[in-house]
C-alpha positions, 0 to 999 in steps of 0.5 A, spaced: 705 934 434 706 927 429 700 932 426 704 937 426 710 935 423 707 931 417 703 937 414 710 941 412 713 934 410 707 933 406 706 940 403 713 940 401 713 932 397 706 936 393 710 941 391 715 937 389 711 933 385 707 939 382 714 942 380 716 935 376 710 935 372 710 942 371 710 940 362 708 934 364 705 931 356 707 938 352 711 934 346 718 937 345 719 944 340 720 942 333 723 946 329 721 948 322 723 954 321 726 952 314 719 952 312 716 958 316 721 962 316 719 963 323 723 966 328 728 968 322 729 967 315 736 962 312 741 962 313 738 965 321 737 959 324 732 960 331 735 967 332 743 965 331 747 967 324 752 964 321 759 970 321 755 973 325 753 971 332 758 969 337 760 964 341 757 967 347 750 967 343 750 960 342 752 958 349 747 963 352 742 959 346 744 953 349 742 955 355 735 958 354 732 953 348 728 948 349 730 944 342 737 942 344 738 935 348 743 938 353 744 930 355 747 929 347 752 935 348 759 933 345 764 938 344 771 938 340 776 942 338 776 946 330 783 946 328 787 949 322 794 948 322 796 944 328 793 950 331 785 950 335 781 955 333 774 953 336 769 949 337 764 944 334 758 943 339 755 938 337 746 936 339 741 932 339 734 935 339 729 933 344 724 932 338 729 927 336 725 921 334 731 916 334 738 915 339 740 913 331 740 919 328 746 924 326 748 930 331 746 937 330 752 942 330 754 949 331 761 950 329 765 956 332 770 959 329 776 964 332 769 966 336 764 966 330 760 962 329 761 959 322 755 954 320 748 950 323 748 943 322 741 941 323 737 933 321 731 935 320 725 931 325 721 932 321 718 930 313 722 935 309 721 933 303 723 937 296 716 939 294 715 942 300 722 944 299 721 947 293 714 950 294 717 955 298 724 956 295 724 954 288 728 949 285 737 949 288 740 954 283 746 948 283 746 940 285 752 935 286 751 927 286 757 924 289 758 916 291 760 915 297 763 909 302 767 903 299 764 897 298 757 899 299 757 905 295 751 910 296 749 916 293 749 923 296 745 929 293 747 936 294 742 942 292 745 949 293 741 955 294 747 959 296 743 966 296 739 964 302 745 961 306 744 954 306 745 947 302 740 940 302 743 933 303 739 928 300 740 920 300 737 917 295 735 909 296 741 904 294 737 902 288 733 907 286 739 913 285 732 917 281 729 924 286 721 925 286 717 930 290 716 925 296 725 924 296 726 927 303 732 932 305 737 928 310 740 935 312 741 941 311 747 946 312 747 953 314 752 958 311 753 965 310 749 968 305 752 969 298 753 969 290 754 962 288 761 963 287 763 967 294 759 962 297 764 957 295 770 962 297 767 962 304 767 956 305 774 954 302 777 959 306 774 957 312 777 951 312 772 945 309 776 940 305 774 938 298 776 941 291 777 949 290 772 954 289 774 953 282 774 946 282 767 945 285 763 950 282 766 946 275 762 939 278 755 943 280 750 942 275 743 946 273 738 942 276 734 938 271 727 936 274 726 930 277 727 924 276 735 920 275 740 924 277 747 924 275 753 922 279 760 924 279 
């Protein structure tokens, strides 16, 4: 009897261990879609498109994807005029190289995906970006911070539906082929002026579209950047 009872227990334990080990050693997926165009081209990201995908689409993506570390999900409210109009879903990827990395996010406004922010988990350099998309249509560089200030550079690719941010070293305000993109922001694709209007209409802070347009500069090439 003792042996007969132990066999199912051992089989159950074996199946449990086998189940736990499925996928053992398999690395998390690495999102390089901005460079590969797979599974879709910007402004689409992994099948989600700002201005088209719904809150249900985002929920289904999170349910089935291996890109999102579900333990890191945080939901915040998006308000406008004191009224809650949507949700910001913040998360880290399963391939994140550090717990100190900033959170990716989906911003959903009145049931529709408004924008996506992605912090690359690989070295996305300007050289690699330019090889695929060419130089940006416009760029802007601003000082950030208070006591210790740094420069943040934003490159605009409006007809592709995205911008990228870079933060050069504190003591070296230049951009080079090896300069690394820190984040990618996906929005609805449009000509530059309309792109800025859509962003403003969506409730993002900052200057008006006309003021923003005046602050943008033509890409001068690698080297020193002009800071506003």
